[in-house]
C-alpha positions as CSV (number, residue, x, y, z in Angstrom):
1,M,-26.5,12.2,-21.2
2,K,-25.8,15.9,-20.7
3,N,-23.0,17.5,-22.7
4,I,-20.3,19.0,-20.5
5,N,-18.7,22.1,-21.9
6,N,-17.0,23.4,-18.8
7,L,-15.3,21.3,-16.1
8,K,-16.5,23.9,-13.5
9,D,-20.1,22.9,-14.4
10,I,-19.4,19.5,-12.7
11,G,-17.6,20.9,-9.7
12,F,-14.1,20.7,-11.0
13,Y,-12.1,23.7,-9.7
14,T,-9.6,25.3,-12.0
15,L,-7.4,28.2,-11.3
16,S,-7.9,31.0,-13.8
17,N,-4.9,33.0,-15.1
18,D,-6.4,36.2,-13.6
19,R,-6.7,34.7,-10.2
20,A,-3.2,33.2,-10.4
21,E,-1.7,36.6,-11.4
22,N,-3.6,38.6,-8.7
23,I,-3.5,36.2,-5.7
24,S,-2.4,37.5,-2.3
25,E,-2.8,36.6,1.4
26,K,-6.1,38.5,1.3
27,S,-7.5,36.4,-1.5
28,Q,-10.6,34.4,-0.8
29,M,-9.9,30.7,-0.2
30,K,-11.6,28.7,-3.0
31,R,-10.8,25.1,-2.2
32,G,-9.5,23.0,0.6
33,E,-8.7,19.4,1.3
34,I,-9.1,17.6,4.7
35,I,-7.3,14.3,5.2
36,L,-9.9,12.6,7.5
37,L,-8.2,9.4,8.3
38,E,-5.4,7.1,7.5
39,Y,-7.4,3.9,7.1
40,C,-8.2,2.4,3.7
41,N,-9.8,-0.8,2.5
42,F,-8.1,-0.7,-0.9
43,K,-4.6,-2.0,-1.8
44,C,-3.8,0.5,-4.6
45,P,-0.2,-0.3,-5.9
46,Y,0.6,3.4,-6.4
47,C,-0.4,4.5,-2.8
48,R,2.4,5.1,-0.3
49,G,0.1,5.8,2.6
50,L,0.3,8.9,4.7
51,K,3.3,10.4,6.5
52,D,3.4,9.9,10.2
53,E,3.5,13.6,11.0
54,I,-0.1,14.1,9.8
55,Y,-1.5,12.4,12.9
56,G,1.6,12.4,15.2
57,N,1.4,9.9,18.1
58,R,-2.3,9.3,18.0
59,I,-3.5,5.8,18.6
60,S,-6.5,6.4,16.2
61,K,-5.2,7.9,13.0
62,R,-8.4,9.9,12.2
63,L,-9.7,13.4,12.8
64,S,-12.7,13.7,15.1
65,F,-15.9,15.3,13.9
66,I,-15.1,18.3,16.1
67,E,-11.7,18.7,14.6
68,V,-13.1,18.6,11.0
69,K,-15.9,21.0,12.0
70,N,-13.3,23.4,13.4
71,I,-11.2,23.3,10.2
72,I,-14.3,24.0,8.1
73,D,-15.3,26.9,10.4
74,I,-11.9,28.5,10.1
75,W,-11.9,28.2,6.3
76,C,-15.4,29.7,6.1
77,E,-14.9,32.4,8.7
78,E,-14.7,35.3,6.3
79,S,-16.7,33.8,3.4
80,P,-17.7,30.4,2.2
81,I,-15.3,28.4,0.0
82,E,-16.4,26.8,-3.2
83,N,-15.1,23.2,-2.7
84,I,-14.0,20.9,0.2
85,R,-12.4,17.6,-0.7
86,F,-12.3,14.9,1.9
87,S,-9.5,12.4,1.5
88,G,-7.1,10.3,3.4
89,G,-7.0,6.8,3.3
90,E,-10.6,6.1,2.3
91,P,-12.9,9.0,3.6
92,T,-16.1,6.9,3.4
93,L,-14.7,4.7,6.2
94,H,-14.9,7.6,8.7
95,T,-17.6,6.9,11.2
96,D,-18.9,10.5,11.0
97,I,-18.7,10.9,7.2
98,V,-22.5,11.6,6.8
99,E,-22.5,14.3,9.5
100,I,-19.2,15.8,8.1
101,V,-20.7,16.1,4.6
102,K,-23.9,17.6,5.9
103,Y,-22.0,20.2,8.0
104,A,-19.7,21.1,5.0
105,K,-22.8,21.6,2.7
106,E,-24.3,24.0,5.3
107,K,-21.1,26.1,5.3
108,V,-20.1,26.0,1.6
């Protein structure tokens, strides 16, 4: 097994002191999280679920592939970001998860 000396080596994003002290509205976005859907097949005792305002009055409580693609495009408009986290309920239940991940990998 490989020794891990730095969490960044395994994709863990940490905010450096320098970045925290010098951040502004012009700073490059490094990380984003997209809540893909509300649905989950687990029953975790600590989970409270998602707030209603995330999806409003939608019948299907999930973002479409086009909506996710548009979010990624906006985030990567100026320059690519380092990390996109997909969450929600359980993101692997999204019917387009494979296409979403492929698209994100092309943009990041």
